C-alpha positions as CSV (number, residue, x, y, z in Angstrom):
1,M,3.6,-20.2,-0.4
2,L,3.3,-21.4,-4.0
3,V,4.5,-25.1,-4.0
4,D,4.9,-27.4,-7.0
5,K,4.3,-31.0,-5.9
6,A,6.5,-32.3,-8.7
7,E,9.5,-30.7,-7.1
8,L,8.9,-32.2,-3.6
9,P,10.7,-35.4,-2.4
10,P,8.4,-38.5,-2.1
11,G,6.7,-38.8,1.3
12,T,6.7,-35.1,2.1
13,Y,3.1,-34.5,1.1
14,R,-0.1,-36.4,0.8
15,T,-3.5,-35.6,-0.8
16,L,-6.6,-35.6,1.4
17,P,-9.8,-37.4,0.5
18,K,-12.5,-35.7,-1.4
19,V,-15.1,-33.9,0.7
20,P,-18.6,-35.4,0.1
21,T,-20.7,-32.3,-0.8
22,L,-24.4,-32.0,-1.4
23,G,-23.9,-30.2,-4.7
24,I,-21.2,-30.1,-7.4
25,R,-20.4,-33.7,-6.7
26,G,-18.1,-33.9,-9.7
27,A,-15.7,-31.3,-8.4
28,D,-12.6,-32.5,-6.6
29,I,-13.0,-30.5,-3.4
30,S,-10.2,-31.9,-1.3
31,G,-6.9,-30.8,0.1
32,I,-3.3,-31.5,0.7
33,A,-1.1,-32.1,3.7
34,F,2.7,-31.4,4.0
35,Q,5.2,-33.0,6.4
36,G,8.8,-32.0,6.3
37,A,8.5,-30.6,2.7
38,P,11.5,-28.4,1.8
39,V,10.3,-25.1,0.3
40,G,12.7,-22.3,-0.7
41,R,12.1,-18.6,0.1
42,D,11.7,-18.0,-3.6
43,R,8.3,-19.7,-3.2
44,L,7.0,-17.0,-0.9
45,V,4.1,-15.0,-2.5
46,G,4.4,-11.4,-1.6
47,R,6.2,-10.3,1.6
48,E,6.5,-12.4,4.8
49,G,3.6,-11.6,7.1
50,E,1.2,-10.4,4.4
51,G,-0.4,-13.8,3.6
52,P,-3.9,-12.9,5.0
53,E,-3.9,-9.6,3.2
54,T,-2.9,-11.2,-0.1
55,V,-5.6,-13.9,0.3
56,L,-8.3,-11.3,1.1
57,K,-7.4,-9.2,-1.9
58,A,-7.4,-12.2,-4.2
59,L,-10.9,-13.1,-2.9
60,Q,-12.1,-9.7,-4.2
61,I,-11.4,-11.0,-7.7
62,T,-12.8,-14.5,-7.3
63,R,-15.9,-13.2,-5.6
64,S,-16.6,-10.9,-8.5
65,L,-16.3,-13.8,-11.0
66,C,-18.3,-16.3,-9.0
67,T,-21.5,-14.7,-10.3
68,A,-21.0,-16.4,-13.6
69,L,-21.9,-19.6,-12.0
70,S,-25.2,-18.1,-10.7
71,L,-26.0,-16.6,-14.1
72,G,-25.6,-20.0,-15.8
73,A,-27.8,-21.7,-13.2
74,A,-30.5,-19.0,-13.6
75,D,-30.5,-19.3,-17.4
76,H,-30.7,-23.1,-17.2
77,G,-33.5,-23.1,-14.7
78,L,-35.5,-20.5,-16.5
79,R,-35.1,-22.4,-19.8
80,L,-36.3,-25.6,-18.2
81,A,-39.3,-23.9,-16.6
82,H,-40.3,-22.0,-19.8
83,G,-40.1,-25.1,-21.9
84,F,-42.2,-27.0,-19.4
85,A,-44.8,-24.3,-19.2
86,A,-45.0,-24.0,-23.0
87,E,-45.8,-27.7,-23.3
88,R,-47.8,-28.6,-20.2
89,E,-51.6,-28.4,-20.2
90,L,-53.4,-27.3,-17.1
91,Y,-57.1,-26.4,-16.6
92,G,-57.7,-26.9,-20.2
93,R,-54.9,-24.7,-21.5
94,R,-51.2,-24.4,-21.6
95,M,-49.5,-23.4,-18.4
96,L,-47.8,-20.6,-20.2
97,E,-51.2,-18.9,-20.8
98,L,-51.9,-18.7,-17.0
99,P,-51.4,-15.1,-15.7
100,Q,-49.5,-16.2,-12.6
101,V,-47.1,-18.4,-14.5
102,R,-46.5,-15.6,-17.0
103,R,-45.7,-13.1,-14.3
104,T,-43.4,-15.5,-12.5
105,L,-41.4,-16.2,-15.6
106,S,-41.1,-12.6,-16.6
107,E,-40.1,-11.4,-13.2
108,C,-37.5,-14.2,-12.9
109,Y,-36.2,-13.1,-16.3
110,A,-36.0,-9.5,-15.1
111,D,-34.1,-10.6,-12.0
112,L,-31.6,-12.5,-14.2
113,L,-31.0,-9.4,-16.3
114,A,-30.5,-7.3,-13.2
115,A,-27.9,-9.9,-12.0
116,E,-26.2,-9.9,-15.4
117,A,-25.9,-6.1,-15.4
118,L,-24.3,-6.1,-11.9
119,S,-22.0,-9.0,-12.8
120,T,-20.9,-7.4,-16.0
121,V,-20.0,-4.1,-14.4
122,A,-18.4,-5.8,-11.4
123,A,-16.1,-7.9,-13.7
124,R,-15.1,-4.8,-15.7
125,S,-14.4,-2.8,-12.5
126,I,-11.7,-5.3,-11.6
127,H,-9.6,-3.5,-14.2
128,T,-11.0,0.0,-13.9
129,L,-11.8,0.5,-10.2
130,P,-9.6,-2.0,-8.3
131,G,-9.4,0.3,-5.3
132,E,-13.1,-0.1,-4.5
133,L,-13.4,-3.8,-5.2
134,S,-13.8,-4.5,-1.5
135,V,-17.3,-3.0,-1.9
136,T,-18.1,-4.1,-5.5
137,S,-17.1,-7.8,-5.0
138,A,-19.0,-8.0,-1.7
139,I,-22.2,-6.8,-3.3
140,A,-21.9,-9.0,-6.3
141,K,-21.1,-12.1,-4.3
142,Y,-24.0,-11.4,-1.9
143,L,-26.7,-10.2,-4.3
144,V,-26.4,-12.3,-7.4
145,P,-26.4,-15.8,-5.7
146,T,-29.2,-14.6,-3.4
147,M,-31.3,-13.5,-6.3
148,V,-30.7,-16.7,-8.2
149,D,-31.5,-18.8,-5.2
150,R,-34.8,-17.0,-5.0
151,T,-35.4,-17.3,-8.7
152,L,-34.9,-21.1,-8.6
153,L,-37.3,-21.3,-5.7
154,R,-40.0,-19.5,-7.7
155,L,-39.3,-21.6,-10.8
156,R,-39.6,-24.8,-8.6
157,G,-43.2,-23.7,-8.1
158,V,-43.8,-23.6,-11.8
159,L,-42.3,-27.1,-12.4
160,G,-44.1,-28.6,-9.3
161,A,-43.2,-32.2,-8.6
162,R,-41.0,-32.3,-11.7
163,A,-38.5,-30.0,-10.0
164,F,-37.7,-32.9,-7.6
165,L,-38.1,-36.0,-9.7
166,S,-35.0,-37.1,-11.5
167,D,-36.6,-39.4,-14.1
168,H,-39.8,-37.6,-15.2
169,H,-38.7,-34.3,-16.7
170,A,-35.5,-33.2,-18.5
171,H,-33.5,-36.1,-16.8
172,G,-33.7,-34.3,-13.5
173,R,-31.6,-31.4,-14.6
174,F,-33.6,-28.9,-12.5
175,Q,-33.1,-30.6,-9.2
176,K,-29.4,-31.1,-9.9
177,L,-28.8,-27.4,-10.9
178,E,-30.7,-26.2,-7.8
179,R,-28.7,-28.5,-5.6
180,D,-25.4,-27.4,-7.3
181,H,-26.1,-23.7,-7.0
182,R,-26.7,-23.7,-3.2
183,I,-23.0,-23.8,-2.6
184,V,-22.2,-20.6,-4.7
185,G,-23.5,-18.4,-1.9
186,I,-21.2,-20.1,0.6
187,F,-17.7,-20.4,-0.8
188,D,-15.4,-17.4,-1.1
189,G,-17.3,-15.7,1.7
190,N,-21.0,-16.4,2.5
191,T,-23.9,-13.9,2.6
192,M,-23.2,-12.7,6.1
193,V,-19.5,-12.3,5.5
194,N,-20.1,-10.1,2.5
195,L,-22.8,-8.0,4.1
196,Y,-20.6,-7.5,7.2
197,A,-17.8,-6.3,4.8
198,L,-20.2,-3.6,3.7
199,T,-21.4,-2.5,7.2
200,A,-17.7,-2.0,8.2
201,Q,-17.4,0.7,5.4
202,F,-20.8,2.5,6.0
203,R,-19.3,5.8,7.1
204,T,-16.9,6.2,4.2
205,L,-19.5,5.1,1.7
206,A,-22.1,7.5,3.0
207,R,-19.7,10.4,3.2
208,R,-18.3,9.9,-0.3
209,F,-21.8,9.5,-1.9
210,A,-22.7,12.9,-0.6
211,A,-19.3,14.4,-1.8
212,P,-17.8,12.2,-4.5
213,D,-14.0,12.4,-4.8
214,G,-14.3,13.6,-8.4
215,A,-12.6,10.6,-10.1
216,V,-12.8,10.9,-13.8
217,G,-12.1,8.7,-16.8
218,W,-13.4,5.4,-15.4
219,E,-17.0,5.6,-16.5
220,A,-16.7,4.8,-20.2
221,D,-14.1,2.1,-19.6
222,T,-16.4,0.5,-17.0
223,F,-19.8,0.8,-18.5
224,S,-19.2,0.8,-22.3
225,L,-19.2,-2.8,-23.6
226,T,-17.3,-1.9,-26.7
227,R,-14.3,-0.3,-25.1
228,P,-11.2,-2.3,-24.3
229,L,-10.2,-2.7,-20.7
230,P,-7.0,-1.4,-19.2
231,D,-4.5,-3.9,-17.8
232,L,-5.2,-5.4,-14.4
233,R,-3.3,-3.7,-11.6
234,P,-3.3,-6.0,-8.6
235,D,-1.1,-3.6,-6.6
236,R,-4.1,-1.2,-6.5
237,L,-6.4,-3.6,-4.7
238,S,-7.3,-2.4,-1.2
239,L,-8.9,-4.0,1.8
240,L,-11.1,-0.9,2.2
241,A,-12.5,1.5,-0.3
242,R,-10.9,4.6,1.0
243,H,-12.6,6.9,-1.5
244,G,-16.0,5.3,-1.3
245,S,-17.8,3.8,-4.4
246,A,-17.6,5.8,-7.6
247,L,-20.0,3.3,-9.1
248,M,-22.6,4.1,-6.6
249,A,-21.9,7.8,-6.8
250,S,-22.7,7.6,-10.6
251,L,-26.4,6.9,-9.9
252,P,-27.7,10.5,-9.7
253,A,-25.9,11.5,-12.9
254,S,-27.1,8.4,-14.8
255,A,-30.6,9.0,-13.6
256,A,-30.4,12.6,-14.7
257,A,-29.1,11.5,-18.1
258,L,-32.0,9.1,-18.4
259,E,-34.5,11.9,-17.5
260,R,-33.1,14.1,-20.3
261,A,-33.3,11.3,-22.8
262,A,-36.9,10.6,-21.8
263,A,-37.8,14.2,-22.8
264,E,-36.9,13.1,-26.3
265,D,-38.1,9.5,-26.2
266,V,-41.4,8.8,-24.4
267,R,-40.5,5.1,-24.2
268,L,-38.0,6.0,-21.6
269,L,-40.4,7.8,-19.3
270,P,-41.3,4.8,-17.1
271,A,-37.7,3.9,-16.6
272,A,-36.8,7.6,-15.9
273,R,-39.5,7.8,-13.2
274,A,-38.2,4.6,-11.6
275,A,-34.6,5.9,-11.7
276,G,-35.7,9.2,-10.1
277,T,-37.5,7.4,-7.2
278,L,-34.5,5.1,-6.6
279,T,-32.1,8.1,-6.5
280,V,-34.2,9.8,-3.8
281,A,-34.5,6.6,-1.9
282,C,-30.7,6.0,-2.3
283,R,-29.9,9.4,-0.7
284,E,-32.1,8.5,2.3
285,L,-30.5,5.1,2.6
286,H,-27.0,6.7,2.7
287,A,-28.2,9.1,5.4
288,R,-29.2,6.1,7.5
289,M,-25.9,4.4,6.8
290,G,-24.0,7.5,7.9
291,A,-25.9,7.5,11.2
292,A,-25.3,3.8,11.9
293,R,-22.7,2.8,14.5
294,L,-20.9,-0.4,14.9
295,L,-21.3,-2.2,18.3
296,P,-18.4,-3.7,20.2
297,G,-19.5,-7.1,19.2
298,G,-20.1,-6.2,15.5
299,A,-22.8,-4.6,13.4
300,P,-26.4,-4.3,14.7
301,V,-29.1,-6.2,12.9
302,E,-30.4,-3.1,11.2
303,S,-27.1,-2.5,9.5
304,F,-27.5,-5.8,7.6
305,D,-30.8,-4.6,6.3
306,L,-29.2,-1.4,5.2
307,A,-26.4,-3.4,3.5
308,R,-29.1,-5.3,1.6
309,G,-30.7,-2.1,0.5
310,Y,-27.4,-0.6,-0.5
311,S,-26.8,-3.6,-2.7
312,A,-30.1,-3.1,-4.6
313,C,-29.2,0.6,-5.1
314,F,-25.7,-0.4,-6.3
315,A,-27.2,-2.8,-8.8
316,A,-29.5,-0.1,-10.1
317,A,-26.5,2.2,-10.6
318,C,-24.8,-0.6,-12.7
319,A,-27.9,-1.0,-14.8
320,L,-28.3,2.7,-15.4
321,G,-24.6,3.0,-16.3
322,L,-24.8,0.2,-18.8
323,W,-27.8,1.9,-20.5
324,R,-26.2,5.4,-20.4
325,Y,-22.9,4.3,-22.1
326,N,-24.4,1.8,-24.6
327,A,-27.6,3.7,-25.6
328,A,-25.9,4.9,-28.8
329,G,-25.7,1.3,-30.1
330,G,-23.1,-1.3,-30.5
331,A,-24.2,-3.4,-27.5
332,G,-27.3,-5.2,-28.8
333,G,-30.2,-5.6,-26.4
334,A,-28.4,-3.5,-23.7
335,V,-29.9,-0.4,-25.4
336,S,-33.5,-1.4,-25.0
337,P,-35.6,0.7,-22.5
338,L,-37.8,-2.3,-21.8
339,W,-35.2,-4.3,-19.8
340,L,-34.1,-1.1,-17.9
341,H,-37.6,-0.4,-16.7
342,A,-38.2,-4.0,-15.6
343,V,-34.8,-4.2,-13.8
344,L,-35.3,-0.9,-11.9
345,D,-38.8,-2.1,-10.9
346,R,-37.4,-5.4,-9.5
347,L,-34.5,-3.7,-7.7
348,S,-36.8,-1.1,-6.2
349,S,-39.0,-3.9,-4.9
350,G,-35.8,-5.5,-3.4
351,L,-34.9,-2.2,-1.8
352,E,-38.3,-1.8,-0.2
353,E,-38.2,-5.4,1.1
354,A,-34.7,-4.9,2.6
355,V,-35.4,-1.4,4.1
356,P,-39.2,-0.9,4.5
357,G,-40.2,2.6,4.0
358,S,-37.2,3.5,2.0
359,T,-39.3,4.2,-1.1
360,G,-42.2,5.8,0.7
361,P,-44.1,8.0,0.9
362,L,-42.7,8.6,-2.6
363,P,-44.7,7.4,-5.6
364,R,-44.1,3.8,-6.6
365,P,-41.1,3.5,-9.0
366,W,-43.2,2.8,-12.1
367,G,-45.2,6.0,-11.6
368,V,-48.6,4.5,-12.3
369,E,-51.1,2.1,-10.8
370,E,-50.3,-1.6,-10.3
371,E,-52.4,-2.8,-13.2
372,A,-50.3,-0.7,-15.6
373,R,-47.3,-3.0,-14.8
374,E,-48.9,-5.9,-16.6
375,P,-48.0,-4.6,-20.1
376,L,-44.4,-4.2,-19.0
377,Y,-44.0,-7.8,-18.0
378,E,-46.0,-9.1,-20.9
379,R,-43.7,-7.4,-23.3
380,L,-40.7,-8.6,-21.4
381,L,-42.0,-12.2,-21.6
382,E,-42.3,-11.7,-25.4
383,R,-38.6,-10.8,-25.5
384,M,-37.7,-13.8,-23.3
385,A,-39.8,-16.1,-25.6
386,A,-38.0,-14.7,-28.7
387,Q,-34.6,-15.5,-27.2
388,Y,-35.8,-19.0,-26.2
389,A,-37.0,-19.7,-29.8
390,A,-33.8,-18.3,-31.3
391,G,-31.7,-20.5,-29.1
392,E,-30.1,-17.5,-27.4
393,L,-29.0,-17.0,-23.8
394,F,-31.5,-15.2,-21.6
395,S,-29.3,-12.1,-21.6
396,L,-28.9,-8.4,-22.3
397,L,-26.8,-9.3,-25.2
398,P,-27.4,-11.6,-28.2
399,C,-25.5,-14.8,-27.6
400,R,-26.4,-18.2,-29.3
401,T,-26.3,-21.3,-27.1
402,A,-25.7,-23.7,-30.0
403,E,-24.9,-23.1,-33.7
404,G,-24.7,-19.6,-35.1
405,P,-22.3,-16.7,-34.8
406,P,-20.1,-16.6,-31.7
407,C,-20.9,-14.3,-28.8
């Protein structure tokens, strides 16, 4: 029911007190109670008996958009940590010159870009692929807040005690944003809820990845950042992705396109190797998903690990799709091969962590020895530092945080 309080007689409703929360204390998280309130049938949303279905479909949209809260928290935390490391002296030199600090900041930056790529595609898919939003929204709502929670934990190590003190650095902004962000992974469905939503669709997802339904026309609208989006069609939302995930099914084609481009541009070779390895690992993952069986009491523990791995592969498909459809220009930093290599590297690490052995005995995604990764993250740190100096968001796209041209 959609009820306007202004139309109700006095005494038929009352507001409930604010819930004292650990984070976002300024938000009025409270409620309302009705008693004998007259409400006409014209206030019914949808058809009678479809209330739960309507709510679950609406949650698919809000879950997809919740990731913006996480992206803001990650940008703010990374900005505070970078500024602190650039000024703080330790062991006779600035913290920003220490190898471990540099690697931590650059990997956190890569994780933020991976989360942004997934969030951008998920938001656009609300318009272009509403029928599979039950999958896309669950992945976005699980993976992005989880990645940002881990990012803030790592940045806390850079800040040390100043991450906890409210009156010694940046007016305590880091401890506040870390406390505020914890709730993002809880509301609109927590981590376990979203992972379970994926496990319940394993068989369809695995079958459709091996044999896509041949949907056409959605790729450019979804991945190209310069194309206008079609109108929202809420009537096409579905509780289950009956035709699997076209976004995930795009991974092999995008990886192949990257391999062809790498033959003409050697700068793309490391990213192409990472994409090839991820594609092979993703096929193996889908085979495991197809063999998984739900138990009478729910999904087995191993299925949740597979869902985590599936989410990493899905994010890789989003990143590759963004590169593929924006490589010709017009999308700023989204065309750079540097961010793509780093993002695929980080997502591959996440896949291996969620599903051990999923990337072996294949070669490691970067295709070279561990020490060769150092230049990648050093160059990525330079890009991050340039955005910091220019007053831009830590983002795939150029966007000023203060004065300057609008985003």
